[in-house]
C-alpha positions in Angstrom: 83.2 103.5 55.2 84.3 99.9 55.5 87.1 100.5 53.0 88.3 103.6 54.9 88.3 101.6 58.2 90.3 98.6 56.9 93.8 100.3 56.8 93.3 101.6 60.3 92.5 98.2 61.7 95.4 96.6 59.9 97.7 99.2 61.2 96.6 98.7 64.8 97.0 94.9 64.5 100.5 95.4 63.0 101.5 97.7 65.8 100.3 95.2 68.4 102.1 92.4 66.7 105.3 94.4 66.6 105.0 95.3 70.3 104.4 91.6 71.3 107.4 90.5 69.1 109.6 93.1 70.7 108.5 91.9 74.2 109.3 88.3 73.3 112.6 89.3 71.9 113.4 91.3 75.0 112.5 88.3 77.2 114.6 85.9 75.0 117.6 88.2 75.3 117.3 88.5 79.0 117.1 84.7 79.3 120.0 84.3 77.0 122.1 86.8 78.9 121.2 85.3 82.3 122.3 81.8 81.1 125.4 83.1 79.4 126.6 85.0 82.5 126.0 81.9 84.6 128.0 79.8 82.2 130.9 82.3 82.4 130.9 82.0 86.1 130.9 78.3 85.9 133.9 78.3 83.5 135.9 80.1 86.2 134.9 78.2 89.3 137.7 79.1 91.6 137.6 82.9 90.9 133.8 82.9 91.1 133.8 80.9 94.4 136.3 83.3 96.0 134.3 86.3 95.0 131.1 84.7 96.4 132.9 83.7 99.6 134.1 87.3 100.1 130.5 88.5 99.7 129.3 85.8 102.1 131.9 86.8 104.8 130.8 90.4 104.4 127.1 89.4 104.9 127.6 86.9 107.8 128.5 89.4 110.5 125.6 91.8 110.1 123.2 88.8 109.6 124.6 87.1 112.7 124.2 90.3 114.7 120.7 90.6 113.5 119.9 87.1 114.7 121.5 87.8 118.1 119.4 91.0 118.4 116.3 89.0 117.5 117.0 86.5 120.2 117.8 89.4 122.6 114.3 90.8 121.8 112.9 87.5 122.9 115.0 87.6 126.1 113.8 91.2 126.6 110.2 90.1 126.4 110.9 87.4 129.0 112.6 89.9 131.3 109.8 92.5 130.7 107.5 89.9 132.3 109.6 90.1 135.4 109.4 93.9 135.6 107.4 94.3 138.7 106.5 96.9 141.4 106.5 96.1 145.1 103.9 97.9 147.1 104.7 97.8 150.9 101.7 98.1 153.1 101.6 100.0 156.4 102.5 98.0 159.5 99.1 98.4 161.0 97.4 96.7 158.0 96.1 93.3 159.0 95.8 90.2 156.7 92.2 90.7 155.8 92.7 94.4 154.9 95.9 93.5 153.0 93.8 91.1 150.8 91.3 93.9 150.1 94.1 96.3 149.2 95.6 93.7 146.9 92.2 93.2 145.1 92.0 97.0 144.7 95.4 97.2 143.2 94.6 94.3 140.9 91.5 96.2 139.6 93.6 99.0 138.3 93.5 99.4 134.5 97.3 99.4 134.2 97.9 96.4 136.4 98.1 92.9 134.8 98.4 90.8 137.9 99.1 91.1 141.7 100.5 88.7 144.3 100.0 89.3 148.0 102.9 88.4 150.3 101.9 88.4 154.0 104.2 89.5 156.7 104.7 85.8 157.8 105.5 84.8 154.2 107.9 87.7 153.8 109.7 86.6 157.0 110.0 83.0 155.7 111.3 84.1 152.4 113.8 86.4 154.1 115.1 83.7 156.3 115.4 81.3 153.4 117.3 83.8 151.3 119.8 84.5 154.1 120.1 80.9 155.1 119.4 81.7 158.8 116.9 78.9 159.4 114.6 79.8 162.3 117.1 82.3 163.8 114.7 85.2 163.4 111.8 83.4 165.0 113.0 84.5 168.4 112.0 88.1 167.6 109.0 89.3 169.7 107.3 90.7 166.6 107.6 90.5 162.8 109.3 93.8 161.6 108.4 93.1 158.0 105.2 94.5 156.6 102.9 92.8 154.1 103.6 93.6 150.5 101.9 93.3 147.1 103.9 92.4 144.0 102.3 94.2 141.1 102.9 93.3 137.4 102.2 96.3 135.2 100.7 96.0 131.7 103.2 98.5 130.2 106.9 98.0 130.8 107.9 101.5 129.6 109.8 103.4 132.3 107.6 106.4 132.1 104.4 104.4 132.3 105.7 102.4 135.3 106.7 105.6 137.1 103.2 107.0 136.6 101.8 103.8 138.0 104.0 104.1 141.0 102.6 107.6 141.7 99.0 106.3 141.4 99.5 103.2 143.6 101.2 105.3 146.4 98.0 107.3 146.7 96.0 104.1 147.7 95.0 104.0 151.3 97.1 101.5 153.3 100.1 101.6 150.9 103.1 103.1 152.6 105.6 102.9 149.8 106.0 101.5 146.2 109.4 100.6 145.1 110.5 100.3 141.5 114.1 99.7 140.2 114.1 101.4 136.8 117.8 101.3 136.4 118.0 97.8 134.9 114.9 98.5 132.7 116.5 101.7 131.3 119.9 99.9 130.8 118.2 97.1 128.9 116.4 99.6 126.6 119.7 101.5 126.1 121.5 98.2 125.2 118.8 97.3 122.8 119.0 100.7 121.1 122.8 100.4 121.0 122.6 97.0 119.4 120.2 98.2 116.8 122.4 101.1 115.8 125.5 98.8 115.7 123.6 96.3 113.5 122.5 99.1 111.1 126.0 100.6 110.9 127.6 97.2 110.2 124.9 96.4 107.6 125.7 99.6 105.8 129.4 99.2 106.1 129.5 95.6 104.9 126.9 96.4 102.3 129.3 98.9 100.9 132.0 96.2 101.1 129.8 93.9 98.9 129.3 96.8 96.4 133.1 97.2 96.2 133.8 93.5 95.8 131.2 93.0 93.0 132.2 96.3 91.4 135.9 95.4 91.3 135.1 92.0 89.8 132.8 93.4 87.2 135.3 96.1 86.3 137.8 93.4 85.5 135.2 91.6 83.4 134.5 94.7 81.5 138.2 95.3 80.8 138.6 91.7 79.6 135.7 92.2 77.1 136.6 95.7 76.1 137.2 94.9 72.4 133.9 93.0 72.3 132.1 95.9 73.8 133.7 98.3 71.2 132.6 96.1 68.3 128.9 95.7 69.4 128.8 99.5 70.1 130.0 100.2 66.6 127.1 98.2 65.1 124.6 100.2 67.2 124.3 98.4 70.5 122.9 100.6 73.3 124.4 100.9 76.7 121.5 98.9 78.2 122.3 96.1 75.8 126.0 96.1 76.7 125.3 96.5 80.4 122.8 93.6 80.7 125.1 90.5 80.9 127.3 92.2 83.5 124.2 93.0 85.6 123.2 89.4 85.5 126.8 88.4 86.5 126.6 90.8 89.5 123.2 89.3 90.5 124.6 85.8 90.3 127.6 86.8 92.4 125.2 88.3 95.0 122.9 85.3 95.0 125.8 82.9 95.4 127.3 85.0 98.2 123.9 85.0 100.0 123.6 81.2 99.7 127.1 80.8 101.1 126.3 83.2 103.9 123.2 81.1 104.8 125.5 78.0 104.9 128.0 79.7 107.1 125.3 80.9 109.5 123.9 77.4 109.8 127.3 75.9 110.4 128.2 78.5 113.0 124.8 77.9 114.7 125.4 74.1 114.9 129.0 74.6 116.1 128.0 77.0 118.9 124.7 75.3 119.9 126.1 72.8 122.4 128.4 75.1 124.5 125.8 77.9 124.5 123.1 75.5 125.7 125.4 74.1 128.4 126.2 77.6 129.6 122.5 78.5 129.8 121.7 75.3 131.7 124.5 76.1 134.2 122.6 79.3 135.0 119.3 77.5 135.2 118.0 79.0 132.0 117.1 77.7 128.5 118.6 79.3 125.4 118.8 78.0 121.9 120.9 79.5 119.1 118.7 81.6 116.8 118.2 80.5 113.2 117.0 82.3 110.1 113.5 81.3 109.1 112.1 81.2 105.6 111.3 84.9 105.6 114.7 85.8 107.0 116.5 83.6 104.5 114.6 85.1 101.6 115.3 88.6 102.8 119.1 87.8 103.0 119.1 86.3 99.5 117.1 89.3 98.1 119.4 91.8 99.7 122.6 90.0 98.6 121.3 89.7 95.0 120.3 93.4 94.9 123.7 94.4 96.3 125.4 92.4 93.6 123.2 93.9 90.9 123.8 97.4 92.2 127.5 97.0 92.4 127.6 95.7 88.8 125.4 98.6 87.6 127.7 101.2 89.2 130.9 99.6 87.9 129.6 99.1 84.3 128.1 102.6 84.2 131.5 104.1 85.1 133.5 102.1 82.6 131.1 102.3 79.7 131.5 106.0 79.7 135.2 105.6 79.2 134.9 103.1 76.4 134.7 104.7 72.9 134.6 102.8 69.6 137.8 103.3 67.6 
């Protein structure tokens, strides 16, 4: 039985050895093609740089808009904190009862915080806002009611409107006012920005495919005789396609790196005037920057777009190349 088993064991070992040898050869060929395609790009520095710069310009606009939307989301979060309701109490409600109503409103599950404004405080704020000094102090009675500023836990317009209906049912509350117009406009602007960013990303991504595809098409035509020769000796389409795919990936990676550089330069250039403008309005705003995850995402997308553009271009032209 040992004699019968020996050929089988040798055959299995031989098959494993062949598989590992093929895998090592496959890895060596990929490494050689990647280095060779990089050397070809280095031999033509001006043409390669112009192609990468065109890719970078196509990537800068959607990436910059993405950054602006990210900063707008932060601003949206700050503005959402200022989304408040104002519950006006009935004129007959005294200060003690107003405090009890404010505590009751603050105990609501959908209320994050409340702030009581007494009638006297409301009159003082009103006079200060109008710049009238103590001109309204001559009135016989204070016409302004006490009010409670309510900060909701949820800033969605539907949830805030539902909270308004519930608070108006509380005893002692005469009216609850909510200005939903600016909240809805902000949500609509954010949705518009997201759709514009997506449309620009798709449009300029298609532009990157066309740029890389046209460059790789010219490279395929310049090496047409070489491709015909290697095809005659049995090279597969995958073998022929491989160096061009690496070239497309290098173009995409270089374009992504240039795009990162342009974004950083643009951010530094605009940082000072933008900060000065924000300070003039009493706010603080810093130009957004790509973090490590965002930079890696941009480089990955640019490399994949370059690879895909090369794959499409090579696939189309390999079908038209026939050995003579």
